[in-house]
N, C-alpha and C positions, 0 to 999 in steps of 0.2 A: 854543690847542688846546680841544678841547671835553670832555676826559676830568674831569668832575666826580667825583671819588671820593676817599674817606678810608680807604684800605686800611692792613693791617698794614705794616711796614717793609718786609718782603720784598716784599709785594704792591707797595709805592711804587716799590722799586727795580726790580723787573721790568718795571711799568707804563712807568715813564719811561723804562727801556732802549729799549722798543718805540716810544714816542711819539717819541723823540728822532730817530728814522729818518724822521719824517714831520711831521705839522703842517699849520696853514694855510698856504696858498701865498701870496705877496705877488705884485703885479703885477711886480716886478723880476724874482722867480724864474722865471717864466712866459714863455716864448717865444710867439713870434705862432702861432695854431691852424692847422692844417694840415687839409686835406679829404681824406675817403676813407678805406678800409681795413675790416678787420674787426675788432670786439672780441669776444673769448670771454671769457664769463663762467659760472664754475662757483660750484656750490654742492651742497649734501650730499643733499638729497631733491628728487626731481620733484614740481613743483605738480600739485594735483588738479584746479585749473581756472587759466584764464590771466586770470581779472577777479576781483579782491577785492571782491565783491559780498555771497556769501554766507558766507566764511569771512574769518579773520584769521591764518590758517596763515603762517608765514614765508616759505615758499618761493613762495606766490602772491604776496605782496606785494612780492616782488623783481622778478617780470616784468608785473604788471599795467599800472602806470602808463607804461611803454612806449608801450603803446598808448591806454588809457583814462585821459585826465587829470582833474586837479580844478579848483574854482574857484581855489585859492591855493597859493602855496608859501612856504616861511618861510625866513628865514636863522638861523644858529646861534642866536640868542637867542629862536627862535621868533616873531618879529615877521613880519606878513604881507606878502606882495609879491604882484604881480599876475600870474595865469596865464590861465584863461579869463575871470575877472573882472579887469578893470582897475582899478574903483574900487568902493570899498563904503563904507558908512554906519552906524551903530548907533543907535538913537534913546536918549536920555536915560535912560528906564526900562527899557532893554535889553532890550525885546521885538519889537522891528522891526528887522530886517538887511535893507539895500538894495544889491543889487549891481547894477553896469552891467557888462553882458558884452562880451567883445572881438568886434568885427564881422568878417564874412566868414570866419569859422570853419567848416569842412566834416568832417562824419565822413567816413572813408575810402570809404565807397561814394557820395560826391558829396551827400549829403544835408546841409543846413544846420543847424548846431548854435543853439539857440536858447533863450528862456527856458522854452519847454516841457519840454526836456529837462532843465532843471535843477529844475524843479518835480515832474516824474515821478521823478527820481533819488533826491530827498530823500524824499519818500514811498515808495518802494522800500527806500532804505536803512533808514529808521524801521521797517520790516516784517522785513525778512529779514536784515538784517547784525546780526553777535552783538553788536556795538558800538553799532549803530544804534539800538537800541532805548534806549539810555542816553543817547546824543549826541542825538537829534532827539526826545526824549522831549516836550518842550514844544512842539513844531511843532503848529500847528493849521492853516495854510496856507500854501502858496506862491503868492503871486499874481504874473501874468504881464502888466503894464498893456502892454507893447509886448514884441517879440520879444528886444529886447537889455536888459532889465529883469526882475530876479526879486527878488521882496520876499518875504522869511521872516517870519511873523507867529508869534510864540510866546505863550502863555497866561501863561508865568511867564520870568523873567530866565534866562539859560542863560550864564554868563561864560565858559565854556570853549569856548564855539561857534565864535568866531573863528579859533580855533587848530584846529579838527578838519575842516579843508577841503583836505587834501592828496589827491592823486591816489590813494595806497595806501588811505587811511583813507575818504574819500567821493568815490569814482569816479562821475563824470559819465556815465551810459550813454546810448544813443540810444534815445528812446522808440519809435521806430517799427519798432525790431528787439524790444524787450521786452514792450510793451504786449498784455494777452491772454495771455502765456505762462505757464508755470512758470519763475521766474528760476532755479532750481536746474538744473533739465534743460534750459534754453535753449541752443542749438547755439552762441551768441555766446560762450559760457564755452569753449570749445573752439577756436574761430577767431575771435577778438576784431575788432570795427569798433570804432574810436573816434576821438578827434580828434588823437591824439598823433603825435610825431615819426617813429614807427616804425610802419610797417605788418606786420602778421602775415602771414607767408609759408608756414610749416609747422610741423606738430609731429609729429616722429619719436619715438613714446613708447619711452622706455627710451634713448634716443640724444640727441637736441636738440630746441631750440625755435629756428627761424630768424625774425628781424624783419629787414626791409629800410629803407632809408631812404624817408621819405613825402615825393615831390616837391611835394606840394601842401601842406605844412605851412604855418601861419598865419605863421610867421616864415621868410622866404625864405632867410635865412642860415643855418638849422638844418634838420634836425641835419648834424652834420659827418664823421659816419662812413657808409659805405655800408650796412654790416650789423652786426647784433649776435645773436651765438650764445649761448644760454643751454644749459649741459650740467649734468646732475647727476651727480655722482661719489660715490657711497654710501661707498664705501671711504676712509678717513681718510688712508692711505697714498697713494692714486692721487692725491689732490688735492695733498699735498706734490710729490709726482712732476712733475705737471702745471706747479705753479710752479717747480720746478727746471728743467724741460727747456723751459720758455717756450710750453709749449701753453695756457697758462691767461694770461690778462691780469689777470684781477679776480676777486676773492671777498670776501665781507663777513661780519660777525658771527664773524669768526677763523675762516676756514674749514677750516684745518688741526688737527691734535692739537697742543694746548699744548704737549707734549713736544717737538714740531718747530721751536717758535718760535726758539729760540737757535740752532739751525742753519742754518736759512732769514735769519736777519737776517745772517748773514754774506755771503749772496751780494749782490753790489754792484748788481744789476740790481732788486732787490725795494725796496719802500715799504712801511712800515707806519704806518697812519694812524687817527686816532679821529676826525676830522672825519666830520660827517655821521651822528653818532650821539646828538645832543641830543633827537631827537623822542620815542626811544623808549627809556626806561631799564627795565630788567627785575628781577625778582625771583625768584630761583629758592628753591623752598620745597619742603616736605615736607607734602603737602595730606592730611589724613584725609576719609574716607566716615563722615561721622557716624551713618550708619545701620549701621554695622560692630558686629558683636556686642562688639568689643572695643573700637573708640574711641569708641563714643558714652559710654565712662565717661570724665569728665572728668580722674579721677587717673591714667587709664591716658595720656592725652594729655600731662598734667604729666610723668610718669615719662618717656616719650620726649623730651620737651623737655630734661628734667635729663641726658638721657645726650649730648646732641649738641655736639660741641667745634666751634663754627663756625670758630674762628681755625684749628684743624688742618684742617680740611676745604678753606678757601681755600689753604691752604699746599700743601696734599698733592695735591688733585684740579684745583683751578685753578692751581697753579704760581705764585701769588700774583697771578693776574690776576682780581681781584674784589674787593669791598667786602663786610665783613660787615655783615650786616644784620639789624635786629630786628623791622622794619616791614614791614608790606604795601606801604608808600608808599616807594620807592625814595630813597638818600641822594642820587641827583642831582636830584630834586625838591626842593630844600632849602627851598621857602618853604613846604611842606606836610609834610615828614617829622619825625617825633619820634624823636629819636635816642636816646632811653631805652632801656638794656639791657633784655632779656628778664626779667620777673620769675622766669624758671625757670633759673638758672646752672647752668654744670655742676657736678653733684651726684651720683655715682652711688647712694651710700647712701641719699639722699634718694629717689632714684628706686625703689630697691628697695622702700623703705617705702610708696611710693605703691601700687606694683603689688600689695603684700601687703595692703593695706587695700582696694584694688580688689577683692579676691577673687579674684588670680590668682597663688596661690603657686607656686613651683620645684615641679616634679616630681621623680620619682626620676632621671630623666635630666637635671635642673637646667634643664628648659625649661619656661616659664610658659604659653606658646601658641607655635603656628605660624601665620604669615601672610605670604601672597605681596605683594610690592611690585612694583607697576608704574611703570614710569619712560617718561617723553616722549622718545623717539628722536630728536627734532629736534636735541638737542645732543650733540656728541660727549663732553662730560663727564659726561651722564646715567649710562652704567653705571657710570663710576667712582663718582660721586657715590653710587649706590645701592650699590654694594659697600660703601663707605666708611660708609654707615648701617647696612647688615647688621651690620657687624662692632661700630660702637658698642652696637647694642641687643642683641646676643649677650652682651655683658657685663652686662646685666642680667635676662637670663633670657627674651628676646623671639626666636623662631628665625625668621629671615626669609629667604623664598625670591623671589629677584631674578626677575622674570617680565618678559620681553620681547616686543614684538610691533611690527609696523610702523605708521607715523603712522595710518592708516585704522583699523586694528583697535585702537590705543590709544584713540583719539577715540571709538570706538564702544564699547568695554570701560568707559570713565570717564564719559561723558556719556549714552549713550542706553541700554546695557543696565546701567549701575550696579553690574557684577560686579567690584568691588574693594574693598579695605579702606584701603589707602593708596598714595598716588603720589607719584614726585618728579616734580613738574611746574616750569614756569616761567610767568611771567605779565607780559606787556607794560605798565607803566605808562603809556606815552605820555607826553603832554604836560600832564596833568593827572588828577586821581585819580577825578574823576566819569567821565570816558571809559575810563580804563585799570583802575582799581581797585573800584570800585563793583559792577561787574559780578560780582566775584568773591565778595561778601560779601552783597549785597543779596537778601533773601528773595524778591523778586518776580521775581529772575532764577534762580530754580532752575527749568529749563525741561528736559527730557529731549530729548536730541538736539540741543542747541544747544553746539556746543563752546566751552571756554575760559569758560563760564560759571560759575554757583555749583555747582561741583562736589562741594563737601563736604555740601549739603544745609544750611547754617548759615541759623539763623533767629534773631532779635533784633529786636525792635521799637523798641528803642532805638537799634540801629546803624542800622536803616531809616530813622528819623526823622532821624538825625545826616546820613546821606549823602544822602537826599532834601533837607534843609536845605541842606546845602552846594552842591549842584546850582544852587540859585536864589538864593544868597547874592551881592549884589552887593557887598558891603562885604568887603575881602579879610582883615582882622583877624578878623571875625567869621567868615566862612568858613574859615579856618586853625584857629580854635579849635575848629570842629565836627569838623576832621579829626584835631586832636590826639585829643579825646575818643574819637572811634571806635577809633584805634589803640591807646589803653589799653585799652578794654574787649576788644578780640580777642586784645591780649596776653596778657590774663588767660583767656580763654575757649578760645583755642588750635584753631579751626577748622583751622588750619594753621601751620606753624612756617616763618617766613621764615629764610631761612639766608644767602645772600649776593646780590648786586648784580654780576652779569658785566661786565668790561671788555671790550667787543669793539673789534675791531682790524680794519678793511680790508687786505687784500694786494693790492698790484698791481704788476704789471711797470712799469719806469721811463717806459716807451713811452707809458703812458696818463697824461692832463692832464685837469683839469676834469671830474672823475668825481663828486664829492661837494660840491656848492657850495652845498647847502641843509641843513636841519636833518635830514632823513630820508634825506640822501646819496644811496646807490643804488636806494633805493626809490622816488627820484624818476623823471622822465623821461629824465633822462641826455642830454637835448638838446644839450648843448654840450660833451661827452666828444669829445677827439680824440687822434689815435695819431701817433707818430713813425713814421717809415717803419721 
């Protein structure tokens, strides 16, 4: 199984009870694949685009790879496997990556996929992708000595790069479709053309996205199903009902309310798994706007940190499906995570003292100040967590108004308008801190309008130097030391408060097979998925 977590006792029991119904499949357990049928995939929010080129929003990651593939895929231990690239090598100095491409691959419009598309895609990702600015920062050139060879040249080593080439993280887009256009407004985002196992058929906004089997896919035995239907069901109750009445075949990232899990686990036709979650560990946090009139004061942030009971939050908000986390690097990334507890343990008396010292005494109504808390609506636990935080801060005299918005409005408020004080948010660590964590704390990644970047407006030259050093360090021990020092600094300065790392489950009907065979699970192309009648 792929659940790397160290939760409380309650979390352990809850997590294991869920995982016991799923887990990795052995060949002996899996019957021979069948052909045909329609898979219905549900998620909670409709995507804004169908290609993960200019955004890393979770609903987009779910759909993108079905059409737009990557160079590589990865096993559960993040070891690379062939996809559009069949061979690869890295020079001893870590500055040259050579890829041999799969021959006879065509885009859905019949145009050949070549090294020119790889070169164009990587340069495009470096320019417009929220994480691509970090991931491909050291790329100086992508050479194309022949149509089936792409050579990535770097100015400095990038030890994480070989892990960054999944379809959802680094999509290979058609140069002939994007060249000379604005990639944000290019119509390919709404009706994509790619090399993938499924062809885009239609997008009925507010209803569904329909994909059909690509009869000209480069692997003639795949895909196995005829159609894939993606449906967004914003209501948590509706998603649970869809699994109960079998109108939904699969959903991931725990697509139902956590309070419904015990009831749904009693249904004999449902399976709960953690396979396909090791590519992307998340950290949920309370993130401060350091330009706020209140949270620009370190003592105020320290007071807030002293007022939050992480163990209780995981127990009550997450029903035990999570791991208490003190670091921006998730516990699942064991080779980088510093498990040292926060320097600000639960202490309401100390929190009150710090707020007094910061110049925010209690008024006649016992309130020190009132402040809005915005929450990312991507997860069903977000509102519950925000209410928990409101109750916690009320105990130290901070009045919190929980403010809701849809996904687009939330992103605009936090990252474009910066009209917020603090936010309950979540960040994907992915497979390496340089890719998933650096963007949140690197001062050079404070860029208005770029979602899920340095929303705090955190600046620390020492942190910048550590993050930039780790990004190019080939020695694993030295690299880890840099990340540990980084974690200790941000733990003291608190641009945000890491709270927990969620345990995500994929829920599916037992008729669904071979859906999550790679580290990124259902965010991959799902070319091998098949259905019982």
